[in-house]
N, C-alpha and C positions, 0 to 999 in steps of 0.2 A: 646442770642448769644451762650451760652453753649449748650442749648437745640438744636439749629439748627446744631451745630457741631456734636453732638451725633447722630442726625438723619442722617446726611450726612455720618458719619462713618459707621452707621448701614447699609445704602443703599450700600455703597462700599463693606462691608463685605459680603452682600448677593450676590452681583455681582461676587466677587472673588470666593465665595463658589460655585456658579452656574458654573463658568468657570472651576473650579477644578473638577467638576463631569461630564464634557463632555467626551464622548468617541467616537473615530472615528475608523471605520473599513471599509473594502471593500469586495464585493462579485461580481465576474465576472467583468463587465464593470461599476459597480456602486459603489459610495462611500456613506457611511452612517455616521450620527452623532446623538447620543442620550445622554440622561442624565441618570446617575446611582446614586443610593443611597449608599453613602460611609459607611453608618452604616450597610449595608447588604452585600456588595461586594466591593472588592478593584479593582483598576485599573490593578494591577498586575494579579489578578485572571482572569479578563476579557480578558486581552491580551493573557495570556497563554491558555485560553480556545479557543480563536480564532486560535492561532498559532499551537497548538498541538492536539486539539480535533476536532474542526469544520473543520479545514483545515489540518488535519493530512496527513502526506506523507507516501508513501510506501517505502519498503526496496529498496534502490538504488544499492546496491552491486550486481553485476552480479552473478546469480546462475545457469545459463544454458549457454552452448556453442552454437555456430552456425558456419556458413561458414566463418565468419569474426573473431570470437573469439574462440580460441582453448581452450580445457579443462584445459591445463596447465596454462592458464591465470587466472583461477578462484581461489579464495583464501578463504578458510574456516576462516582463521585468520581475514581477512578484514570483512567478514560477521559477525563474532562474535563481533568484535569491534562495528560495526554499531548497531547491535541488542542490545548490552549492553547499548550503549549510548541512544537509543530510550526508552528502558525500564526504565533506570535511570531517564530520564526526566519526564516520567509519574509518577514515584514513588516519586520524590522529589519536583517537582514544585508545586506551589499552583494554584488550579483551582476553578472555581465556584462550590460551594458545594450544589448541589441539586440532586434529584433522576435521572433526565434525563442525566446530564453531568457525574455523577458518573458511571452510567451504560455504557455510551459511552466509558469512560476511560477504564473500564474493558474489553469491547469488543475489543478495539484497542490493549490493552496489550495481550490479548489472540491471536489476529490475528498476531501480531508481533512474539510472541513466537512460534506459530505453523508454520508460514512461514519460520522462521529462522531454525527450526528443519528440515523441508522438504529441505530447501536449503543446509544445511550441508550434509545430506544424499545424495542429488543429486550430489553435487560437488565431494564427495568421490567416488560415484558409477561410475563415468566416467572411473576411473582406477581400481576400485574394485567393480564390480556390485553385488557381493555376499552381500555387506553391506546392500542392500535394503531388505534383509530378516529380518533385525532387525527393519525396519520401520513399525509401526503399521498400518495395512491395513484391510479394510473390503470390499472396492469397487472392484467389479469383473474386471472392466477395468484396474484399477491400478495393480491388481494382474497379469493380462494377460501380461501387458508390463513389469512388474518386472521379470516375469518368462522367457520371451523371451530374455530380456537383459542379464540375468544371464546365460542362455544357450548359447547364442551367435551363431556364425557360420551360417550355412544355415537356421536354425530355425529363427534367428534374421533377416536375409536377406529376407526370405519369409514374415515375419511380416512387414518388411519395404515396400516391394512391395505392399502388401495389403493396408497398410496405405496410401501410395502415390496414388494408383489407386482409393481408396475410396475418397480421397481428390480431385483428378482430376474429378471424376464423379460428386461430390457434387458441385464443384466450376466452372465447365465448363472450364477446362484447355485448353490452346491453343496448337497447334501443336508444337510450339517451346518449351513449357514447357515439353511436353511428350518426345520430342527428347532429351532435356537436361537430363532428368531422365534416358533415355536409355543409354546415355553416362556415367552417374554415375554408372549405373548397370554394365557396362563393364569395369569400372575403377579398377585398382589393389587396390584402396583404398575403394572399395565398402563396406567392413565390417565396416571400420571407419565411413564412411558417413552414413551407416545405424544406427550405434550407436548414432551418433550426432542427427539425425532426431528423432529417437524413444525416446531418453532420453529427448530432449528439447521440443518436441511437444506431442508425445504419452504419455510418463510417466509424464512429468511435468504438462501438461495441465489437465490430468485426476486427478492427485494427488492434484494439486492446487485447482481444483474444489470442492474437499471434505473438504477443510479447512473452519474453522468458520470465514467467512468474516464479516466485519462490516456491520450492517444493513443500509439501505438507509432511512435517516430521512430528514425532512424539517428543516435543521439547522438554516436557516434564521428566521423562525418563533420562534423556541425555544430560539434563542439568543435574539430575539426582546423582549421576555418576561422579560428579565433582565433589560431593559431600558424603558425610557418613552420619549415622544416627539421626536421620531426618524424621522430624515429628510433624504431624499434620493436624490442623485444627480447622474444622469446617462448621464451627458453631454447633447448631442443633444436629 
């Protein structure tokens, strides 16, 4: 009787242990469930790795203005708070400790830091374009936009016209789009409109392109290496 009870308890303990090592996660339209070895990795590490590394988010604070969002609505303070929060999470939370995920974490930290630096300079430069002289640049396109934004006036307007016409030619703009631009060109706010366009698209796009973005990896495969007996459920 005692032997039978011990065997039953042993079976139950194995079942409980197996249940405790199940880990569920999602990718796209599919749900996954696998088993992890608690002697090698914890549930907390796995969850943080999914939430902050694999499915890392971009900076959500607005860093550029447009026709709907005026430069005065941009906030360096809000950007700094978000950037600090994101970097603090990466520096303090526990993640899977292996070469791939460690490298990814460093790439994300570098991306956040460089994006936030560019964002701060950009926000300030709407009202003080000379600030851009302090931003480290090597790219000739970035330097071109920086210089015309600092010079302002007709030089900036001419650069705006060139930018818009190049865009129109490349994207096959409609008559309505060209007419709308002609109206902007004749508007008393044309210098303001030129600055918004060149800052948000010319300067930002070219400068953002030079940042050290996170490499594209097959995260699903890499994460799958941490588990065994992975089951996939994609509905229909």
